[in-house]
C-alpha positions in Angstrom: 0.2 0.3 -0.2 1.7 3.3 -1.0 0.3 6.7 0.5 1.7 8.4 -2.7 0.3 8.7 -6.2 1.4 10.6 -9.3 -0.9 13.2 -10.0 -1.1 12.4 -13.7 -1.5 8.7 -13.1 -4.0 8.1 -10.7 -3.9 4.8 -8.6 -5.9 3.2 -6.4 -7.6 4.7 -3.9 -6.3 4.2 0.5 -7.7 5.2 3.7 -5.9 7.8 5.3 -3.1 7.1 7.1 -3.7 8.9 10.4 -7.0 7.3 12.0 -4.6 4.2 11.3 -1.4 5.3 13.2 -3.5 6.7 16.0 -5.2 3.5 16.6 -2.3 1.6 16.3 -0.1 3.9 19.0 -3.8 3.7 21.3 -3.1 -0.4 20.5 0.9 -0.2 21.7 0.4 1.6 24.7 -2.4 -0.5 26.0 -0.1 -3.5 25.4 2.7 -1.9 27.3 0.8 -1.5 30.6 -1.2 -5.1 29.9 2.7 -6.8 29.7 4.1 -4.7 32.6 4.5 -7.6 35.4 7.7 -7.0 37.9 9.0 -9.7 40.6 8.6 -9.5 43.9 11.7 -8.4 46.0 14.7 -10.8 45.9 13.8 -13.6 43.4 16.4 -13.9 40.7 15.3 -12.9 37.3 16.2 -15.1 34.1 18.0 -13.1 31.8 19.9 -15.5 29.0 19.2 -19.1 28.6 22.2 -21.0 26.1 22.6 -24.6 25.1 26.2 -25.4 24.4 27.2 -29.0 22.9 30.7 -31.1 23.1 29.1 -32.1 19.6 29.6 -29.5 17.0 26.7 -31.8 14.7 24.0 -31.4 17.0 22.0 -28.2 16.0 21.3 -26.6 19.6 18.6 -24.1 18.3 16.5 -27.2 17.8 16.5 -28.5 21.2 15.1 -24.8 22.4 11.8 -26.3 22.7 13.0 -28.6 25.4 14.0 -25.8 27.6 11.0 -25.1 30.3 12.4 -21.3 30.7 13.2 -19.3 28.4 14.0 -15.4 29.2 11.4 -12.7 28.9 9.0 -15.0 27.1 5.3 -16.7 28.6 2.5 -17.3 26.7 3.8 -14.8 23.9 3.5 -11.9 26.0 7.0 -10.0 27.2 7.6 -10.7 30.9 10.3 -10.5 33.7 10.6 -14.3 34.4 11.8 -15.5 37.7 14.2 -18.2 37.7 12.9 -21.6 38.7 15.4 -24.3 39.7 12.6 -27.1 39.2 11.8 -26.5 35.5 15.4 -26.2 35.2 16.0 -29.6 36.5 12.9 -30.7 33.9 14.6 -29.0 31.1 18.0 -31.1 31.8 15.5 -33.9 32.3 13.7 -33.4 28.8 17.0 -32.2 26.9 18.5 -35.8 27.9 15.4 -37.3 26.5 15.5 -35.9 23.3 19.3 -36.7 23.0 18.4 -39.9 23.6 15.4 -40.0 20.9 17.9 -39.4 18.3 20.6 -42.3 19.5 22.6 -40.7 22.0 21.3 -43.0 24.6 23.9 -42.4 27.3 23.5 -38.6 26.9 23.7 -36.3 29.8 22.9 -32.8 30.6 24.1 -30.9 33.0 22.8 -26.7 34.1 25.0 -24.0 35.2 23.7 -20.9 36.5 25.3 -18.0 37.1 24.3 -14.8 38.9 25.7 -11.4 37.2 27.9 -9.7 39.7 26.6 -6.2 38.2 22.9 -6.9 39.0 23.6 -7.9 43.1 22.8 -4.6 44.3 19.2 -4.7 42.2 16.3 -5.5 43.4 15.6 -8.4 41.3 19.3 -10.0 40.5 20.2 -11.3 36.9 20.5 -15.2 36.3 22.0 -16.2 33.4 21.7 -20.6 32.6 23.9 -22.9 30.3 22.8 -26.3 29.5 25.9 -28.4 28.6 25.2 -31.4 26.5 27.5 -34.5 26.6 25.8 -36.7 23.9 28.5 -39.3 24.5 28.5 -42.2 20.7 25.8 -42.3 19.0 23.7 -45.7 18.3 23.0 -47.3 15.2 20.8 -49.7 14.1 22.5 -53.6 13.6 19.3 -55.2 12.6 15.4 -55.3 11.3 13.3 -57.7 12.2 9.0 -58.1 11.6 6.5 -59.7 13.6 3.2 -58.9 11.5 0.6 -60.9 12.9 -2.3 -60.5 10.1 -1.4 -62.5 6.9 -3.5 -59.9 4.5 -1.8 -57.0 6.1 1.5 -58.7 5.8 0.9 -59.2 2.0 0.4 -55.6 1.3 2.9 -54.1 2.8 4.9 -56.9 0.9 3.8 -55.5 -2.2 2.9 -51.9 -1.8 5.2 -50.3 1.2 8.4 -49.6 1.1 10.3 -49.7 4.4 12.3 -46.6 5.9 14.5 -48.1 8.2 17.8 -49.5 7.1 20.5 -51.3 8.8 23.4 -48.9 9.3 20.9 -45.6 10.0 21.9 -43.8 13.5 19.0 -44.7 15.6 16.1 -41.9 16.6 12.5 -42.5 17.6 11.2 -39.7 14.6 12.1 -42.3 12.3 10.4 -45.2 14.0 7.5 -43.0 14.0 7.4 -42.3 10.8 7.6 -45.5 9.8 4.4 -46.2 12.0 2.9 -43.4 10.2 3.8 -44.9 6.9 2.5 -48.2 7.7 -0.8 -46.6 9.1 -1.3 -43.7 6.0 -1.5 -46.6 3.8 -3.4 -49.3 5.3 -6.2 -46.6 6.1 -6.1 -46.0 2.3 -6.5 -49.4 1.3 -9.9 -49.7 3.3 -8.2 -50.5 7.1 -10.5 -47.6 8.3 -10.3 -48.5 12.2 -6.5 -49.2 11.7 -4.4 -46.3 13.4 -0.7 -46.8 14.5 -1.0 -47.8 18.3 -1.3 -51.1 16.5 2.3 -51.0 15.7 4.8 -51.7 18.6 8.7 -51.4 18.3 11.5 -53.1 20.8 14.7 -51.9 20.9 17.6 -54.3 22.1 20.6 -53.2 22.9 24.2 -55.4 23.6 26.1 -54.8 26.3 29.9 -52.7 25.1 28.0 -52.8 21.2 26.9 -49.1 20.2 24.6 -51.2 18.6 20.7 -51.7 18.3 18.3 -54.4 17.1 15.1 -52.9 16.0 11.7 -55.5 15.9 8.5 -54.2 14.7 5.4 -55.7 15.9 2.4 -55.4 13.9 -0.9 -56.4 16.5 -4.2 -58.1 15.4 -7.5 -56.2 15.4 -9.4 -56.5 19.2 -12.4 -54.2 19.4 -12.0 -54.3 23.4 -10.6 -56.7 25.9 -13.4 -59.0 25.8 -13.4 -60.1 22.3 -10.6 -62.5 20.6 -8.0 -60.9 18.1 -8.9 -61.3 14.5 -7.7 -60.1 11.1 -7.9 -56.4 10.7 -11.5 -55.6 9.0 -11.2 -54.2 5.6 -13.8 -51.8 4.4 -15.4 -51.1 1.3 -17.6 -48.0 0.4 -21.2 -49.0 -0.2 -23.2 -45.9 -0.6 -22.6 -42.6 -0.4 -25.4 -40.3 0.7 -26.0 -36.5 0.7 -27.5 -34.8 3.2 -28.8 -30.6 3.9 -29.7 -29.0 6.7 -33.5 -28.8 8.0 -35.4 -26.0 6.0 -34.0 -26.8 2.4 -36.3 -28.9 0.1 -32.8 -29.6 -2.3 -29.3 -30.1 -1.7 -28.0 -26.5 -3.2 -25.2 -28.5 -5.5 -26.3 -30.4 -8.9 -25.2 -34.0 -8.9 -22.3 -33.7 -11.5 -20.8 -31.2 -8.9 -21.2 -33.7 -6.0 -19.6 -36.0 -7.9 -16.6 -34.4 -9.1 -16.1 -33.0 -5.2 -16.1 -36.6 -3.8 -13.4 -38.2 -3.6 -14.6 -41.3 -1.9 -16.3 -44.1 -4.8 -19.0 -46.6 -4.3 -18.0 -50.2 -4.4 -13.9 -49.0 -4.1 -12.3 -49.4 -0.2 -12.6 -46.7 2.5 -9.6 -44.4 1.6 -8.4 -41.9 4.2 -6.6 -39.5 2.1 -9.4 -39.6 -0.5 -11.5 -38.3 2.8 -9.2 -35.4 3.4 -9.4 -34.3 -0.5 -13.4 -34.6 -0.4 -13.4 -32.0 2.5 -10.8 -29.6 0.9 -12.6 -29.9 -2.0 -15.8 -28.8 -0.2 -14.4 -26.0 1.8 -13.5 -24.2 -1.9 -17.2 -23.9 -2.7 -18.4 -20.5 -1.9 -22.0 -22.2 -1.7 -21.1 -24.3 1.5 -20.8 -22.8 5.0 -19.3 -26.1 6.5 -18.8 -30.3 5.2 -19.6 -32.6 7.9 -18.7 -36.5 7.1 -20.0 -39.4 8.8 -19.6 -43.1 8.1 -22.1 -46.0 9.2 -20.5 -49.6 9.7 -22.8 -52.4 7.8 -21.8 -56.2 7.9 -23.7 -58.1 5.5 -24.6 -61.9 5.8 -21.6 -63.1 3.8 -19.0 -61.3 6.8 -18.3 -58.6 4.6 -17.5 -55.1 6.2 -19.1 -52.3 4.4 -19.5 -48.2 4.9 -22.0 -46.1 3.9 -20.9 -42.5 3.8 -23.2 -39.5 4.9 -22.5 -36.2 3.6 -23.7 -33.0 4.9 -24.0 -30.1 3.1 -24.8 -26.8 5.0 -25.3 -24.1 2.9 -25.3 -20.3 2.9 -26.9 -17.7 1.8 -26.3 -17.2 -2.2 -26.7 -13.6 -2.3 -25.1 -10.5 -0.6 -24.6 -7.1 -1.0 -21.8 -4.8 0.6 -21.0 -1.1 0.0 -17.3 0.3 1.0 -17.1 3.7 1.1 -13.0 5.1 1.1 -11.2 8.1 1.7 -8.2 8.9 0.0 -5.4 11.2 0.1 -2.9 11.9 -3.2 -0.2 13.3 -2.7 -2.2 16.3 -0.3 -5.1 16.0 -2.4 -8.2 14.8 -0.4 -11.0 12.5 -2.2 -13.8 10.0 -1.5 -14.5 6.6 -3.3 -17.8 4.3 -2.9 -18.1 0.8 -4.0 -21.4 -1.7 -4.5 -20.5 -5.1 -4.7 -23.7 -7.7 -5.4 -22.5 -11.0 -4.9 -24.4 -14.6 -5.7 -22.3 -17.9 -4.9 -24.2 -20.4 -6.5 -25.4 -18.8 -9.4 -26.2 -21.9 -12.0 -26.1 -24.7 -8.6 -22.3 -25.7 -9.3 -21.1 -23.7 -6.9 -20.2 -20.4 -9.2 -19.8 -17.2 -7.6 -20.7 -14.3 -9.8 -19.7 -10.5 -8.7 -20.3 -7.6 -10.2 -19.3 -3.9 -8.7 -19.4 -0.3 -9.2 -17.5 2.1 -8.1 -17.5 5.6 -8.2 -14.7 8.2 -7.0 -13.9 12.0 -6.7 -10.9 14.1 -5.4 -10.4 17.6 -5.9 -7.0 18.3 -7.2 -5.0 21.6 -5.9 -1.8 22.9 -7.4 -2.1 22.1 -11.3 -1.9 25.8 -13.4 -2.9 26.1 -17.1 -5.7 23.7 -16.6 -9.1 24.6 -16.7 -11.0 21.8 -14.9 -9.7 21.4 -11.2 -11.4 17.6 -10.5 -10.7 14.0 -11.0 -13.8 11.4 -11.3 -13.7 7.9 -11.9 -16.3 5.0 -12.5 -16.0 2.0 -13.1 -17.8 -1.6 -13.3 -16.2 -4.3 -13.1 -18.1 -8.1 -13.7 -16.8 -11.8 -12.6 -17.7 -15.0 -12.9 -15.7 -17.3 -11.3 -16.1 -21.4 -11.5 -14.9 -23.8 -8.9 -13.3 -26.7 -11.1 -11.3 -26.6 -14.7 -13.4 -25.6 -17.6 -11.3 -26.7 -20.4 -12.0 -29.3 -23.0 -9.6 -32.1 -23.8 -8.8 -32.6 -19.8 -9.7 -35.9 -18.4 -11.4 -36.7 -15.5 -8.8 -38.2 -13.4 -6.4 -35.1 -13.5 -9.4 -32.5 -12.6 -10.6 -34.7 -9.8 -7.2 -34.6 -8.4 -6.6 -31.1 -8.4 -7.7 -27.9 -6.8 -9.2 -25.5 -9.3 -10.3 -22.6 -11.0 -11.9 -21.4 -13.6 -11.8 -17.0 -13.8 -13.9 -14.6 -16.5 -14.0 -11.4 -15.5 -14.8 -7.9 -18.1 -14.5 -4.3 -16.4 -14.9 -0.9 -17.7 -13.3 1.9 -16.0 -13.8 6.0 -16.8 -11.0 8.8 -15.9 -11.6 12.1 -16.3 -8.8 14.7 -15.2 -8.0 17.9 -15.7 -4.6 17.0 -18.2 -6.5 13.7 -20.1 -9.3 11.9 -20.5 -8.9 7.9 -20.1 -11.5 4.7 -20.6 -10.0 1.5 -19.4 -12.1 -2.3 -21.0 -10.5 -5.0 -19.8 -11.3 -8.8 -20.4 -10.4 -11.9 -19.1 -10.2 -16.0 -18.8 -7.6 -17.6 -16.7 -7.3 -20.8 -14.9 -6.1 -21.3 -11.2 -5.2 -24.9 -9.8 -2.8 -26.2 -7.2 -1.1 -29.6 -6.2 -1.9 -29.3 -2.3 0.5 -32.5 -1.6 3.8 -30.7 -3.7 2.9 -27.1 -2.4 2.5 -26.0 -5.6 -0.1 -23.3 -7.4 -0.5 -22.3 -11.1 -2.2 -19.5 -12.9 -2.5 -19.5 -16.5 -3.6 -16.7 -18.7 -5.8 -17.9 -21.6 -6.4 -14.4 -22.3 -5.5 -11.1 -21.3 -6.8 -8.3 -23.5 -7.1 -4.3 -22.4 -8.0 -1.3 -24.3 -7.0 1.9 -23.4 -8.7 4.7 -25.4 -7.7 8.3 -24.5 -10.6 10.8 -26.2 -9.5 13.9 -24.9 -6.0 15.5 -24.0 -5.5 19.2 -22.9 -4.0 21.7 -25.3 -1.7 22.7 -22.2 -0.8 18.6 -21.7 0.1 18.2 -25.1 2.1 21.6 -25.5 4.4 21.0 -22.1 5.1 17.1 -22.8 3.7 15.4 -25.9 4.4 17.9 -28.8 7.2 20.0 -27.4 9.9 20.5 -29.8 12.3 20.3 -26.5 10.6 17.0 -25.2 11.7 13.8 -27.4 10.7 11.3 -24.3 9.2 8.5 -26.4 8.2 6.6 -23.1 5.9 9.5 -22.4 4.3 9.9 -25.6 3.4 6.4 -25.8 1.9 6.6 -22.4 -0.9 8.7 -23.9 -1.9 6.5 -27.1 -4.7 4.5 -27.7 -3.4 1.0 -27.1 -4.2 -2.5 -27.7 -2.9 -5.2 -25.0 -3.4 -8.9 -25.6 -1.2 -11.5 -23.0 -1.1 -14.6 -22.4 0.8 -16.0 -19.4 2.0 -18.7 -17.0 2.8 -18.5 -13.3 4.0 -21.1 -10.6 4.2 -20.5 -7.2 6.4 -23.1 -4.4 6.2 -22.5 -1.4 6.7 -25.1 1.9 7.2 -22.3 5.0 11.1 -22.4 4.7 11.7 -21.9 0.9 9.7 -20.2 -1.7 9.7 -19.7 -5.6 7.7 -17.3 -7.8 8.0 -17.5 -11.7 6.0 -15.8 -14.1 6.3 -15.7 -17.8 3.8 -13.5 -20.1 3.7 -12.4 -23.9 1.6 -10.2 -25.9 0.7 -9.0 -29.2 2.4 -12.5 -30.8 -1.0 -13.8 -31.3 -2.0 -10.3 -33.0 1.1 -10.3 -35.3 0.5 -13.7 -36.8 -3.0 -12.0 -38.1 -1.8 -8.9 -39.3 -2.1 -9.9 -42.8 -5.9 -9.5 -42.4 -8.3 -7.0 -43.9 -8.7 -5.8 -39.9 -5.2 -5.0 -39.6 -3.7 -2.1 -40.9 -0.5 0.4 -40.4 -0.3 4.0 -38.3 1.7 6.7 -39.6 4.3 5.4 -37.1 5.1 2.1 -39.4 2.8 -0.2 -36.4 0.5 -2.6 -37.1 -3.0 -2.2 -35.9 -6.2 -3.2 -35.1 -8.9 -1.4 -36.3 -6.2 1.5 -36.5 -5.3 0.9 -32.5 -2.0 -0.1 -32.3 -1.0 -3.1 -30.4 1.9 -3.9 -27.9 4.3 -6.7 -28.5 6.7 -7.3 -25.5 8.3 -10.5 -23.3 8.7 -10.8 -19.8 9.6 -13.0 -17.5 9.8 -13.2 -13.5 11.7 -14.9 -11.0 11.5 -14.1 -7.4 13.0 -16.9 -4.5 13.2 -16.4 -0.7 14.6 -19.1 2.0 13.8 -18.8 6.3 16.5 -19.8 8.4 15.0 -20.3 11.8 16.6 -18.7 14.5 15.4 -19.1 17.4 11.4 -19.7 18.7 11.0 -16.6 18.0 13.3 -14.9 15.6 14.7 -16.0 12.1 16.7 -14.3 9.4 14.8 -14.2 5.4 16.5 -14.1 2.6 15.2 -13.0 -0.4 16.2 -12.5 -4.3 13.8 -11.2 -7.4 14.9 -11.1 -10.9 13.0 -9.5 -13.7 13.3 -8.9 -17.4 10.8 -7.2 -20.2 11.9 -7.0 -24.0 9.4 -4.6 -26.5 10.5 -6.0 -29.7 8.6 -6.0 -32.9 5.2 -3.7 -32.9 6.9 -2.1 -29.9 10.1 0.3 -29.2 8.5 0.5 -25.6 7.2 -1.3 -22.8 3.5 -0.1 -21.8 3.6 1.8 -18.4 1.7 -0.8 -16.2 4.2 -4.0 -17.4 7.0 -1.5 -16.8 9.7 -2.2 -13.5 10.2 0.3 -10.5 11.9 0.4 -7.6 11.9 1.6 -4.2 9.2 2.1 -2.0 8.0 -0.7 1.1 8.6 -4.4 -0.9 11.8 -2.8 -2.3 14.7 -1.1 -1.6 13.5 0.7 1.4 15.6 3.7 1.7 14.0 5.1 -1.4 10.2 6.2 -2.3 8.4 4.5 -4.4 9.4 4.8 -7.9 12.2 6.8 -6.5 15.4 4.6 -7.5 16.4 4.3 -11.0 16.9 3.4 -13.7 20.9 3.0 -13.1 21.9 6.2 -12.4 19.3 8.7 -14.0 18.9 11.4 -12.1 14.9 13.0 -12.2 14.6 16.3 -13.6 10.8 17.0 -13.4 8.8 15.8 -10.4 5.6 15.9 -12.6 6.7 13.1 -15.0 9.5 11.4 -13.4 6.9 8.4 -12.3 7.2 7.5 -16.1 11.0 8.0 -16.8 11.8 6.2 -13.2 11.1 3.2 -14.8 12.8 0.1 -16.6 13.0 -3.2 -18.1 15.0 -4.9 -16.0 14.5 -5.3 -12.3 17.1 -6.9 -9.7 16.7 -7.0 -5.9 18.4 -8.6 -2.7 17.2 -8.2 0.7 18.2 -9.9 4.1 15.7 -9.2 6.8 16.4 -10.2 10.6 12.5 -10.5 12.4 11.9 -11.1 16.1 9.1 -10.8 18.4 9.2 -7.8 20.6 5.8 -8.2 22.7 2.0 -8.6 22.5 1.4 -8.3 18.8 4.7 -6.3 18.0 7.9 -7.7 16.0 11.0 -6.0 14.9 13.0 -5.9 12.0 16.3 -5.1 10.7 17.1 -5.1 7.4 19.6 -4.8 4.4 18.0 -3.7 0.7 19.9 -4.1 -2.7 18.6 -3.6 -5.7 17.8 -1.3 -9.1 16.5 -0.9 -12.6 17.3 -0.5 -15.8 16.0 -0.4 -19.4 17.5 -2.5 -21.8 17.4 0.5 -24.6 19.4 3.8 -24.3 16.2 6.6 -24.2 17.1 10.3 -24.3 15.4 11.2 -21.5 16.8 8.4 -19.5 20.1 9.2 -19.3 22.8 6.5 -16.9 19.8 4.6 -17.3 20.7 1.6 -19.9 22.0 -2.0 -18.6 25.6 -2.2 -19.4 27.6 -5.6 -17.9 30.3 -3.7 -17.2 28.3 -0.8 -15.0 25.4 -2.4 -13.8 27.0 -3.8 -10.6 28.3 0.0 -9.4 24.5 1.0 -10.2 23.0 -1.1 -7.5 21.8 1.1 -4.6 21.8 0.1 -1.4 20.1 0.5 2.1 19.3 -0.2 5.7 16.6 0.6 8.3 14.6 -1.2 11.1 10.8 -2.0 11.2 8.0 -2.7 13.1 5.1 -4.8 12.6 1.8 -5.5 14.3 0.4 -9.0 13.5 -3.2 -9.6 14.0 -2.8 -13.0 12.2 -5.4 -12.4 9.8 -3.2 -9.2 8.5 -0.3 -7.5 9.4 0.6 -3.5 9.5 4.2 -2.8 8.7 6.3 0.6 9.4 9.6 0.3 7.9 12.0 3.2 8.0 15.1 3.2 5.7 18.4 5.0 5.5 20.1 5.4 1.8 23.7 3.4 2.3 25.4 3.4 -1.4 23.4 5.9 -3.6 24.1 5.0 -7.6 22.8 8.8 -7.9 25.3 11.6 -6.8 28.0 14.6 -7.8 30.0 13.9 -4.8 31.6 11.3 -2.4 29.4 12.2 0.6 26.1 11.4 -1.7 27.5 8.5 -3.3 28.4 6.5 0.3 25.5 8.4 3.0 26.3 5.4 5.0 29.3 7.2 5.9 27.5 10.5 5.3 24.2 10.0 6.9 21.6 13.0 6.0 18.2 12.5 7.8 16.3 15.2 5.1 18.2 13.6 2.3 18.7 9.9 2.9 15.6 8.7 5.0 12.3 7.2 3.9 9.4 5.9 5.7 6.7 3.3 4.1 3.5 2.2 5.6 1.7 -0.8 4.1 0.1 -4.0 4.8 2.0 -7.5 4.9 5.1 -8.6 4.7 7.8 -7.3 1.5 8.6 -11.0 0.7 
């Protein structure tokens, strides 16, 4: 979220920040008052805990959860913690147990406490505790034997399961639990509805004088209770799948085909625990339902076979909703207001299709513009969206459709903008697919068609004279963005996130399809030699982006995040300049935070006209590197310290962007560097973020002080403050 918008290019409206800031400050005061708790006089305060190991291969940070007392934290709140010898003793016991569970059977843990001498005269002396780990030599698995007392299960495991326990591996209780979970999951997916990991037990035998362990895996027969005899584990088949809805509804809100498509259990097939979870996932995505409850009824027939009747209870939500969203705007000091009216139907065709239409109007009183008759900005817009919770695409197998979580989306929008400098009309239409593979942490987006038509019916004579037709102004980038234009693109995106590593890849291209049909009669050429569609030039470019993030957990309350991003876009064929919306910019809350939004680059370019620099400070190549340390402070507050580096460049050498072209032997000298501190207010469902950045290395300079502001800091020159929602990466 940005609080600045250039007067020539209207952006999205934002809520006035003053009220938000006031609320944050008020919450901080309350939080500080609520979490201040002091110890009784004479009690020793725990200030530091450290774990030290004789074995450097042991990650001591991973053992911190076994420590019963950590300084300053209790229940997620900052507090003064009284040193407790009992909890220290329990910590030693649990640390030793954790080491034993990882193969260090003879491990010992000793705790040493130390009073800080300078704190002896204080009301509460301060104590430091160090846990010394003595792991000794680890134990290794020597042999593995299996005692499976169920012939059918034995044959299933022999055919379909690959045991992970191997001779020669270091002993680990985690590996044993993973083996139990793996076997249980397989059997539950093969019809064994009542099987659980408690039927599996491991016996570990050690031989005196040897650092080896013999493992025996035991799988016990089924016994319903202690009063009955042991039998083979029952295997269940799904007999019937029945759908129900809440009382008061005369019919199930979804079509039969939709029910079948989202149910991953099958009549006549064995019970499948994984299919059950997928069924819950699929129904949870349907906007027509509030929740879903699935129950099974056990059926025994005369032949002794075991069956389950699957009863799926669907609780519908009201299909229609209307909302009104008022907004207050502040665009570089110009105040305004906006109002949105939204209608939504969550079950348009009884397939949980979501149809929405939004009407939006905005008004802004613009000040400070000279030479223009009209001083107001007016915007009207309408956007309609139809979303299908499935893949609407021919030649796609039903197996693939059922195995993924997918969405098909159609959007149509029209936007009218009347500014003192120009009038702009924008029409857009798009069709895209989104699907995910939950088990692989991967999401995809495919833009089959994304059409944007930009029409400029009127441009003021003052604006034309000053910027577009002036003989002294040869700004090709500026002129290109005030011409009628078609943008017809296709694109593919991929997102991978496993909680530690994240990767985003996007690729798009525009104009190629139109170029292939440019020989048709509806196409022609304009005075600039560009191919046109209905006398309107179309953009032609290719663009690719890659963004990677890696998280390093330093402690239960702190982490180090590494981020890198690279993007490149190349206009060709019908275009010499990228459309403004597709160009890169640097600086701001999610980039190099020592600069304001669009305040950096390209290269060593220095803006000289603040009214149009938002156009000139854009590029075709972007490079970002970020390091951020994040830690918990108190209540809902988290702190951050960061170092950012990056810039943008152009591929071509544009006259109005001197120093902005990318050169292999120069770009690394033009990398901007910033550092700073951040404060985050985490409400779980959203995060308010405040970042204060300072320039460290500035690629635009006249002397060494400006080149290296880290050595010669100047708040009025080098400081930038950012307020936004969400984490930067």
